[in-house]
N, C-alpha and C positions, 0 to 999 in steps of 0.2 A: 316378793323379792326381798332377800336379806342381804344387807351390806355391812361390811366392817372395814375400817381404815387403820392402817399402820404407818407410822412415821419411820422411814428407813434412812433418813438423812435430813439436812436442813430444809431442802425443798423437795425431796423425793418422797412419794407416797406409794403405798401398796394397797390397792383396793381389792377386796375379795367379795365377789357377788355370787349369790345362789339364786337360781331361777327355777321355778317349777318345770319339770320335764314336760308336763302337759302343754305348756305354752309353746314349747319347741315343736312338739308333735302336731299341734294344731296348725302351726304355720307351715310345716312340711306338707300336711294334707292339703292345705289351701293352695300351695304352690303346685303340687302334683295335679290337682283338679284344674287349675288354670292352664298348666301345660297341656293337659289332655284336650282342652278346648281350642288351643292355638297351634299345637304342633301338627305338622303334616308328615305322615309316614306312608310309604308305598304299601298298598294292600289293605289300608284302613280308610274308612270314610272319615272326613273331618268331624271332630267332636265325638267319635265313636271308638277311640283307642282305649283298650282296657288299662286300668290303673297299673296292673302288674307289668305291662309292656313299658309304660312310662317310667315305672320304678327301675326296670332293668336297664333302660337306655339312659335315663337322665337322673336316676336317684341320687348318685354321689354328688353331682353338681348341684341339684336342688337342695340337698341337705346342707351342703357347704354354704350356699347362698343364704339359707334360712338361719343357720348359725351365725353368720356374719352380721345379718340384719338384727338378730336378737341381741347380740353383743353390743352392736352400735347403739341401738335404742336404749337398752338397759344401762349401758355405761353413761350415756348422757343424763338419764334420769337419776342415776346414782350420784354423779358429781354435783348435779343441781341440788339434790337433797342434802348432801354433805357440805354444800357451799364451797366446793373446791373449784379452782380455776386452772385447768391443765395448761402448761406452757407449750408442750409438744404432744404429738400423738402417743398413745400408750403402747407399751409392749404387752400383748395379750398372751396368756398361757392357759390352756384348757385341754382336757382329754376329749371333751364333747360327749362323754358317755354319762348317762344318768346314774346317780348313786342315791339310793333311798328316795327316789322320786324327784331328785333335784340335779340340775346341771350347774357345776361350779366353774368359775374362771377367775383368774387374778389379772389385774391390770396395774402395771408399774409405770409411773410417769412422774415428771417434775411439775410443780405448780408455780404460778407466778407469786413472787414475794409480796407480803403485806407492806406497803410503802408508807402507810399513814397519810395524814392530810398534807398535801403538797402546797407549799407557799411560794408563789413566784414573785411576791412583792419586792423581794430584795434583788432580783435579777436585773442586771443592767444590759439592755438590749439596744443595739443600733438598728434603726428601721430605715431602710433605703428609700429614697424618694427621687423621682425623675419624671420628666415629661418629654413629649415629642416636639421638637422645634422645627421651624421651616427648613433650617439647614439640614436636619435629619431627613426630611422628605426629599430635599434636593439630592442628598447623598444616596438615598435608596433608588431614586430615579436614575442616577448615574450608574448604580450597580446593575439595574435592569438593562440599561443600554450596553454595559460591558458584557452581560450575559448573552446579548443578541448581536454582538459584534461579528463582523465578517473579516476575513484575512485577505489582503491584497499583496501580491508579489512586488518587491521593489528591487532596484538595481544597486542601491547604495549599500554601505557597510552596515552591519547589524548594530543596533543600539538597544538600550533597556526597553523592555515591554514588547519587543519584536518576537515573532515566532520563527525559530530557526530549525530547519531540517538539516541534519548532518550525519555523517558516517564516522565511526571511530573504531580504533583498535588500541587496546591498552596492554602495556607490558609492565607487570610488577615483578618483584624479585623472583617469585616462585610460580607465577601463573601468567599465561597469555590469554587474553579474551578479546574476541572469540578465537578459538583454536585456529581457524582459517578465515581469511577475508576480513570484513568489517561489519559491525552492527549499524543499522540505520535507525535513528531515533529523532524525535522532535521535542523541543522544549520552549517555553516562553522565558526569555531572559529576565532574570530577577525573581522568578518564582521559586527557585531552588528545588524544583520538582526533579531535576536530574542530579545536579550538584552545583551549589552556589559558586564554588571555586572554578569549576569547569565552565559554567555559564558566563562568568566574568571574562574568561579567556576567549570566548567567542565574540565578545564585543569588539567592533572595529574591523571585522572581516566580512567581505561580501561573498556572494555565491560564486563558487568555483575555487575559492582559496583553499590551499592545502598547507598544513603546518603541524608542528609537534609542540606539545606543552607538557610540563611536569605538574601534576596535581596529586593531592591526597584525597582519596574518595571518602565520603562520610561513612560513619559506622553503620548506618542503616541503608546503605546503597543497595539498589535492587538486585545487583549481581553479587551474590554472597561471597564469591571467591575474591572479589575486589574490595569488599567493604572494609573501611578503615585502613587501607593500604596505600602507600605512595606508589605512583606509576608514571611511566612516560606514555602519553596518549597521542597517537597520530590522528589528525582530524581533517575532514574534507567537508566544506560547506556546500550543501546541495541547493538550498533555497532560503531566502530571507523574505518574511512577510510582515507587514505592519497592520495594526488593527484599524478597522474603519467602523466607527460608531454610527448607529442609525440616528436620523434626525427625530426630534420629539415632535412629530406631526400627527395628523389625524389617523394615518395608517398605523403608526406605532402604537398610539393610544388604543385604537380599535383592536389591536392584536391581544389586548388584555381584557377583552369582553365589553369594552365601552363603545358600542356601535356608533354613537354620535360623535366620537372623537373629542369630547369636551374636556379641556385641560383642567378646569376646576373640579369636575367629577373625578378625573383621574387622580389628581393630587389628594382629593378627599378619600378615595379608596386606599391609596398608598398610606396616608396618615392613619386611617382606621386599622389597617393591618399592622402597622408599627405599634400603635397603641395597644392592640390585642397582645402582640408579642411581648411588649414591655410589661403589661399587667402580669403576664405569666412569669416573667423573669423576676419581677419585684417580689411576687409571692414566693418564688423559689428561694430567693436570697433571704427573705425574712424567715422562712422555714429553716434554712440552714443555720442562720444566726441563732434562732431559738433552740434548735436541736443542740448546737454546740454549747450554749450557755447552760442548758439543762444538764447535759452530760458532765460539764465542769462542776456544777453545783452538787451533783449526787454521784461521785465517782466510786463510792465504796459499797453500793447496795448489792445485795445478793442477786446473782444472775444465774438462771438455769443453764447448766452446761450444754444441754441439748440444743438450746436456742443459739448459743455461741457457735457450736459445731455446725449447725445448719447454715448460719450466716457466713461462717468462714468458708464452707464449701461453695456457697453461692458466689462469694467474692473471688474465690480461686477459679471457678468456672468462667466468670466474666473476664478475668485477666488472661486466662488461657485462650479463650476465644478471640480476644483482641490481639494477642501475640500471633496466633495462627493467621488472622486476617492480614497482619503486617508482614507475614513470612518470617517471623522471628522464633528462635528456639525458646521453649518455656520449661523451666526446671523446678519452679517453686511448687509448694503444696499448700493445703489448707492451713497448716500450722503457722505459715508465714503471715496469715491474716487474723490470727487469734485476737491480738490487741485491738485491731480495728473493728473486728466483729463484736467484741465485748462492748466497745463504746457505742456502736450502732444499736445493739440490742438494748443497752441501758436507755438510750434516747428513745427508742421505739416504745419501751415499757412505760417511760414517763409520759410520753405523748398519749398513749392509750389510757393511762391512769388519770391524767388530767381530763380527758374526754369523759371517762366514767364518773369521776367525782363531781364534775360540773355539768353533767347531762348534755354534753355536746354531741350532736348527731349529724351525719351528713345531710346537708340541705339538698332536697331533691332538685330545686331550681339550679343550684350551683353544679350539681352532678350533670344535669342536662346541658348547661352552658359549657362545662369543661369538655364533655364529650363532643359537642358541636365544634369547639375550638380544635380539638385533636383531629376530628374528621375533616375540617376545612383545609388541612395541609395536604390532603390527598385529592386525586383527580375525580374520584367518585365518592363524595362524602357520605351519601346515603347508604352505600354498601358498608362503609366503616361503622356507621351507627348500627346497622343491622347486625354486623359481626359481633359488636360488643353486646348488644341486647340478647343475642343467642348464646353467649358464652358466660356462664356464671363466674368463672375465674377472672375474666377480664373486667366484668362489672364489679366484682369484689375489690379488685385492685384499684379501679376508678373511685369507688366509695372511700377506700382507705386514703387515697391521694387527697380527695376533697376534705376528708376529716382532718388530716394532718394540717392542711392549709387553714382550716377553721380554728384548730387549736393554737396554731402559731399566731393567728390574729387575736385570739382571746388572751394569750400571754402578753402580746404587745400592748393590749389595753390595760392589763393589771400589773405589768412590770414597770421598772424605771426606764423610760424610753428616750433615746436621743435620736433625732432625725438626722440621717446621713444623706445630704444632697449629692446627687450624681448626675453626670451628663447622660444622655441616651446611650452613647457608645460605651461609657463606663458601666452602666447598668446592664447592658447586654453582654458584656464580657463574661465568660464563664468564671464563676467564683472559685 
């Protein structure tokens, strides 16, 4: 194999590779023979199909696969020999036709920049610190009670935290909703799930009450033609219900898998779950802090355009999917995320370079622990673990996640660190 490299830009390289045609033909023959042993064709006994028949039926496919494999393996060998670090997948150009006993192809790609020795000693990093208090356990148990509450009809007027079933018809300047009759909906007063202003107007009215109110619907209101518009709304209260919380007794505790209904065991399990969640959130906060400080410290490094474009497309797709889930129109494109994508790529490159320079590798024990934590949030954890173990892409993502956490912790040891005390609720709040 002969290899030559041409610099066609600051980070762009053009690799020309020549491979002996015999290597290609040998691989084609091997694949044809393998197909002859495994393919089933009507009229032929298994393993007895003539090579000519295999060539006629599957020759083009087999040759294409052989060429792809040869390019893949030789490209990896070539970049290793030339000590190149591709940033994105290469663009391959070849005729695939042997000339003078050789097959030639060119691979054009961007490489990761040489960053030099990275020094994190001057970085000022705020490291979050928090713990789980008894009051946090109490609050979580109250949340669990809220999740298992029942609703009981009442005769009194509606008040905050009640569930109200009502019918409404709205008349805005240019629209009537619904066109005929009324819509029947339910909401918990104070949740703002329907409209905070409208929910406030329901307070003080009992079942059977009919009245009109003037409100301005929120911009993200579920009925698009009313969103953001002032309207007169005719209301009729159908039912008012108040929440009834379950007692914290043996039956309640047993419903969480603690058969003996032991309160100490229950509180211990709740605390352990909160501590596991807190550990993950503190790690995420530290990683975000380190990523931000690294990106601030190295804002002007050369960045492969292909990496920025890929990241911008990914961010755009995420935003588009979120908008569609919320029923909102989406008109932005990848260009809107270029600056954010550049910053994220810089941070990712710096994290990767720190790992490389300091020989930081994903710890297998932490990978297993992280996977167990992810799986524990599902009803069938063992199936989630099996899914990850069978999917190389998922496992690669998991390894990268653990590696990023380890690099962030390494930076926190070697940088100028100030501990940032937080309460449990502050720490768990999305940063």
